[in-house]
PyMOL commands that place a pseudoatom at each C-alpha (Angstrom):
pseudoatom trace, name=CA, resn=MET, resi=1, chain=A, elem=C, hetatm=0, pos=[78.733, -73.994, 1.786]
pseudoatom trace, name=CA, resn=GLU, resi=2, chain=A, elem=C, hetatm=0, pos=[77.085, -77.062, 3.186]
pseudoatom trace, name=CA, resn=PHE, resi=3, chain=A, elem=C, hetatm=0, pos=[78.419, -79.048, -0.341]
pseudoatom trace, name=CA, resn=ALA, resi=4, chain=A, elem=C, hetatm=0, pos=[81.886, -77.729, 0.253]
pseudoatom trace, name=CA, resn=ARG, resi=5, chain=A, elem=C, hetatm=0, pos=[81.690, -79.303, 3.823]
pseudoatom trace, name=CA, resn=SER, resi=6, chain=A, elem=C, hetatm=0, pos=[80.394, -82.785, 2.871]
pseudoatom trace, name=CA, resn=LEU, resi=7, chain=A, elem=C, hetatm=0, pos=[83.663, -82.886, -0.240]
pseudoatom trace, name=CA, resn=MET, resi=8, chain=A, elem=C, hetatm=0, pos=[85.873, -82.389, 2.398]
pseudoatom trace, name=CA, resn=VAL, resi=9, chain=A, elem=C, hetatm=0, pos=[84.573, -84.975, 4.958]
pseudoatom trace, name=CA, resn=SER, resi=10, chain=A, elem=C, hetatm=0, pos=[83.919, -87.718, 2.574]
pseudoatom trace, name=CA, resn=PRO, resi=11, chain=A, elem=C, hetatm=0, pos=[85.805, -87.221, -0.694]
pseudoatom trace, name=CA, resn=GLN, resi=12, chain=A, elem=C, hetatm=0, pos=[85.542, -88.940, -3.743]
pseudoatom trace, name=CA, resn=VAL, resi=13, chain=A, elem=C, hetatm=0, pos=[89.128, -88.666, -4.849]
pseudoatom trace, name=CA, resn=VAL, resi=14, chain=A, elem=C, hetatm=0, pos=[92.099, -88.641, -2.375]
pseudoatom trace, name=CA, resn=LEU, resi=15, chain=A, elem=C, hetatm=0, pos=[95.504, -87.876, -3.730]
pseudoatom trace, name=CA, resn=LEU, resi=16, chain=A, elem=C, hetatm=0, pos=[98.575, -89.084, -1.863]
pseudoatom trace, name=CA, resn=ASP, resi=17, chain=A, elem=C, hetatm=0, pos=[102.282, -88.227, -2.745]
pseudoatom trace, name=CA, resn=GLU, resi=18, chain=A, elem=C, hetatm=0, pos=[105.143, -90.670, -1.076]
pseudoatom trace, name=CA, resn=PRO, resi=19, chain=A, elem=C, hetatm=0, pos=[102.578, -90.756, 2.463]
pseudoatom trace, name=CA, resn=SER, resi=20, chain=A, elem=C, hetatm=0, pos=[105.052, -92.893, 3.904]
pseudoatom trace, name=CA, resn=MET, resi=21, chain=A, elem=C, hetatm=0, pos=[108.244, -91.040, 2.958]
pseudoatom trace, name=CA, resn=GLY, resi=22, chain=A, elem=C, hetatm=0, pos=[110.374, -90.772, 6.462]
pseudoatom trace, name=CA, resn=LEU, resi=23, chain=A, elem=C, hetatm=0, pos=[108.207, -92.584, 8.769]
pseudoatom trace, name=CA, resn=ASP, resi=24, chain=A, elem=C, hetatm=0, pos=[109.095, -95.711, 10.771]
pseudoatom trace, name=CA, resn=PRO, resi=25, chain=A, elem=C, hetatm=0, pos=[107.476, -98.992, 10.121]
pseudoatom trace, name=CA, resn=LYS, resi=26, chain=A, elem=C, hetatm=0, pos=[104.954, -98.931, 12.529]
pseudoatom trace, name=CA, resn=ALA, resi=27, chain=A, elem=C, hetatm=0, pos=[103.851, -95.320, 11.164]
pseudoatom trace, name=CA, resn=THR, resi=28, chain=A, elem=C, hetatm=0, pos=[103.969, -96.731, 7.636]
pseudoatom trace, name=CA, resn=ALA, resi=29, chain=A, elem=C, hetatm=0, pos=[101.370, -99.539, 8.494]
pseudoatom trace, name=CA, resn=THR, resi=30, chain=A, elem=C, hetatm=0, pos=[99.096, -97.097, 10.257]
pseudoatom trace, name=CA, resn=VAL, resi=31, chain=A, elem=C, hetatm=0, pos=[98.869, -94.885, 6.730]
pseudoatom trace, name=CA, resn=PHE, resi=32, chain=A, elem=C, hetatm=0, pos=[98.721, -97.993, 4.473]
pseudoatom trace, name=CA, resn=GLU, resi=33, chain=A, elem=C, hetatm=0, pos=[95.586, -99.029, 6.936]
pseudoatom trace, name=CA, resn=GLN, resi=34, chain=A, elem=C, hetatm=0, pos=[93.978, -96.048, 6.350]
pseudoatom trace, name=CA, resn=VAL, resi=35, chain=A, elem=C, hetatm=0, pos=[94.549, -96.142, 1.975]
pseudoatom trace, name=CA, resn=VAL, resi=36, chain=A, elem=C, hetatm=0, pos=[92.672, -99.496, 2.546]
pseudoatom trace, name=CA, resn=ARG, resi=37, chain=A, elem=C, hetatm=0, pos=[90.068, -98.227, 4.986]
pseudoatom trace, name=CA, resn=MET, resi=38, chain=A, elem=C, hetatm=0, pos=[89.567, -95.231, 2.472]
pseudoatom trace, name=CA, resn=ARG, resi=39, chain=A, elem=C, hetatm=0, pos=[89.583, -97.585, -0.847]
pseudoatom trace, name=CA, resn=ASP, resi=40, chain=A, elem=C, hetatm=0, pos=[87.108, -100.198, 1.055]
pseudoatom trace, name=CA, resn=ALA, resi=41, chain=A, elem=C, hetatm=0, pos=[84.581, -97.087, 1.596]
pseudoatom trace, name=CA, resn=GLY, resi=42, chain=A, elem=C, hetatm=0, pos=[84.246, -96.519, -1.906]
pseudoatom trace, name=CA, resn=THR, resi=43, chain=A, elem=C, hetatm=0, pos=[86.791, -93.316, -2.259]
pseudoatom trace, name=CA, resn=ALA, resi=44, chain=A, elem=C, hetatm=0, pos=[89.485, -93.694, -5.282]
pseudoatom trace, name=CA, resn=VAL, resi=45, chain=A, elem=C, hetatm=0, pos=[92.748, -93.473, -4.342]
pseudoatom trace, name=CA, resn=LEU, resi=46, chain=A, elem=C, hetatm=0, pos=[95.823, -92.178, -6.309]
pseudoatom trace, name=CA, resn=LEU, resi=47, chain=A, elem=C, hetatm=0, pos=[99.100, -93.225, -4.386]
pseudoatom trace, name=CA, resn=VAL, resi=48, chain=A, elem=C, hetatm=0, pos=[102.670, -92.214, -5.454]
pseudoatom trace, name=CA, resn=GLU, resi=49, chain=A, elem=C, hetatm=0, pos=[105.158, -94.280, -3.310]
pseudoatom trace, name=CA, resn=GLN, resi=50, chain=A, elem=C, hetatm=0, pos=[108.509, -95.384, -3.455]
pseudoatom trace, name=CA, resn=ASN, resi=51, chain=A, elem=C, hetatm=0, pos=[107.631, -98.587, -1.676]
pseudoatom trace, name=CA, resn=ALA, resi=52, chain=A, elem=C, hetatm=0, pos=[106.362, -100.431, -4.538]
pseudoatom trace, name=CA, resn=ARG, resi=53, chain=A, elem=C, hetatm=0, pos=[105.615, -103.460, -2.702]
pseudoatom trace, name=CA, resn=ARG, resi=54, chain=A, elem=C, hetatm=0, pos=[103.432, -101.919, -0.204]
pseudoatom trace, name=CA, resn=ALA, resi=55, chain=A, elem=C, hetatm=0, pos=[101.847, -99.957, -2.696]
pseudoatom trace, name=CA, resn=LEU, resi=56, chain=A, elem=C, hetatm=0, pos=[100.660, -102.735, -4.848]
pseudoatom trace, name=CA, resn=GLU, resi=57, chain=A, elem=C, hetatm=0, pos=[99.757, -104.863, -1.641]
pseudoatom trace, name=CA, resn=THR, resi=58, chain=A, elem=C, hetatm=0, pos=[97.336, -102.084, -1.243]
pseudoatom trace, name=CA, resn=ALA, resi=59, chain=A, elem=C, hetatm=0, pos=[96.197, -101.240, -4.616]
pseudoatom trace, name=CA, resn=ASP, resi=60, chain=A, elem=C, hetatm=0, pos=[93.606, -102.502, -7.261]
pseudoatom trace, name=CA, resn=LEU, resi=61, chain=A, elem=C, hetatm=0, pos=[95.608, -101.168, -10.221]
pseudoatom trace, name=CA, resn=GLY, resi=62, chain=A, elem=C, hetatm=0, pos=[99.238, -100.433, -10.223]
pseudoatom trace, name=CA, resn=CYS, resi=63, chain=A, elem=C, hetatm=0, pos=[101.269, -98.434, -12.832]
pseudoatom trace, name=CA, resn=VAL, resi=64, chain=A, elem=C, hetatm=0, pos=[104.946, -98.542, -12.157]
pseudoatom trace, name=CA, resn=LEU, resi=65, chain=A, elem=C, hetatm=0, pos=[107.181, -95.885, -13.934]
pseudoatom trace, name=CA, resn=ASP, resi=66, chain=A, elem=C, hetatm=0, pos=[110.667, -95.983, -14.597]
pseudoatom trace, name=CA, resn=LEU, resi=67, chain=A, elem=C, hetatm=0, pos=[112.384, -92.718, -15.655]
pseudoatom trace, name=CA, resn=GLY, resi=68, chain=A, elem=C, hetatm=0, pos=[109.021, -90.759, -15.986]
pseudoatom trace, name=CA, resn=ARG, resi=69, chain=A, elem=C, hetatm=0, pos=[107.701, -93.657, -18.184]
pseudoatom trace, name=CA, resn=VAL, resi=70, chain=A, elem=C, hetatm=0, pos=[105.297, -96.320, -17.658]
pseudoatom trace, name=CA, resn=HIS, resi=71, chain=A, elem=C, hetatm=0, pos=[106.899, -99.585, -17.744]
pseudoatom trace, name=CA, resn=ILE, resi=72, chain=A, elem=C, hetatm=0, pos=[104.134, -101.888, -16.373]
pseudoatom trace, name=CA, resn=SER, resi=73, chain=A, elem=C, hetatm=0, pos=[100.473, -101.758, -15.702]
pseudoatom trace, name=CA, resn=GLY, resi=74, chain=A, elem=C, hetatm=0, pos=[97.637, -103.601, -14.759]
pseudoatom trace, name=CA, resn=PRO, resi=75, chain=A, elem=C, hetatm=0, pos=[96.433, -105.366, -12.058]
pseudoatom trace, name=CA, resn=ALA, resi=76, chain=A, elem=C, hetatm=0, pos=[97.818, -104.842, -8.804]
pseudoatom trace, name=CA, resn=PRO, resi=77, chain=A, elem=C, hetatm=0, pos=[98.011, -108.873, -7.765]
pseudoatom trace, name=CA, resn=GLU, resi=78, chain=A, elem=C, hetatm=0, pos=[99.055, -109.505, -11.098]
pseudoatom trace, name=CA, resn=LEU, resi=79, chain=A, elem=C, hetatm=0, pos=[101.971, -106.990, -11.273]
pseudoatom trace, name=CA, resn=LEU, resi=80, chain=A, elem=C, hetatm=0, pos=[103.085, -108.247, -7.302]
pseudoatom trace, name=CA, resn=ALA, resi=81, chain=A, elem=C, hetatm=0, pos=[103.576, -111.787, -9.155]
pseudoatom trace, name=CA, resn=ASP, resi=82, chain=A, elem=C, hetatm=0, pos=[105.165, -110.600, -11.920]
pseudoatom trace, name=CA, resn=PRO, resi=83, chain=A, elem=C, hetatm=0, pos=[109.059, -112.019, -11.547]
pseudoatom trace, name=CA, resn=GLN, resi=84, chain=A, elem=C, hetatm=0, pos=[110.763, -109.520, -13.840]
pseudoatom trace, name=CA, resn=LEU, resi=85, chain=A, elem=C, hetatm=0, pos=[108.883, -106.538, -12.224]
pseudoatom trace, name=CA, resn=ALA, resi=86, chain=A, elem=C, hetatm=0, pos=[110.085, -108.538, -8.886]
pseudoatom trace, name=CA, resn=GLU, resi=87, chain=A, elem=C, hetatm=0, pos=[113.723, -108.689, -9.805]
pseudoatom trace, name=CA, resn=LEU, resi=88, chain=A, elem=C, hetatm=0, pos=[113.642, -104.759, -10.604]
pseudoatom trace, name=CA, resn=TYR, resi=89, chain=A, elem=C, hetatm=0, pos=[111.308, -103.253, -8.701]
pseudoatom trace, name=CA, resn=LEU, resi=90, chain=A, elem=C, hetatm=0, pos=[110.403, -105.402, -5.588]
pseudoatom trace, name=CA, resn=GLY, resi=91, chain=A, elem=C, hetatm=0, pos=[113.183, -106.825, -3.847]
pseudoatom trace, name=CA, resn=GLY, resi=92, chain=A, elem=C, hetatm=0, pos=[114.219, -109.739, -5.889]
pseudoatom trace, name=CA, resn=ARG, resi=93, chain=A, elem=C, hetatm=0, pos=[111.077, -112.031, -5.132]
pseudoatom trace, name=CA, resn=PRO, resi=94, chain=A, elem=C, hetatm=0, pos=[107.348, -112.069, -6.295]
pseudoatom trace, name=CA, resn=ALA, resi=95, chain=A, elem=C, hetatm=0, pos=[104.420, -112.090, -3.865]
pseudoatom trace, name=CA, resn=THR, resi=96, chain=A, elem=C, hetatm=0, pos=[102.378, -114.905, -4.204]
pseudoatom trace, name=CA, resn=SER, resi=97, chain=A, elem=C, hetatm=0, pos=[99.345, -113.058, -3.063]
pseudoatom trace, name=CA, resn=PRO, resi=98, chain=A, elem=C, hetatm=0, pos=[99.209, -109.637, -1.302]
pseudoatom trace, name=CA, resn=THR, resi=99, chain=A, elem=C, hetatm=0, pos=[99.431, -109.175, 2.639]
pseudoatom trace, name=CA, resn=LEU, resi=100, chain=A, elem=C, hetatm=0, pos=[96.346, -106.983, 3.125]
for i in range(1, 100): cmd.bond("trace and resi %d" % i, "trace and resi %d" % (i + 1))
show_as sticks, trace
zoom trace
């Protein structure tokens, strides 16, 4: 029982599916702050998110799916800086550096 309790309190992996869906900007910021805290504490976070720019700003690695297939993957800062990816998925402008 103690082992199960420790897994609930300190998981090794957290899976999040659209955690910002339907949230206002302040609540969305809080969600992503918590994702960063988990990541920085050593918890692996698998995040599925429509807000691609925000997700990539938070991630170490990214994988962009298009119609259920991997379109591009790699280090998140490289994906954020890719002009073609920015045009297609990030609102038209590549990021120079992550905001988080």
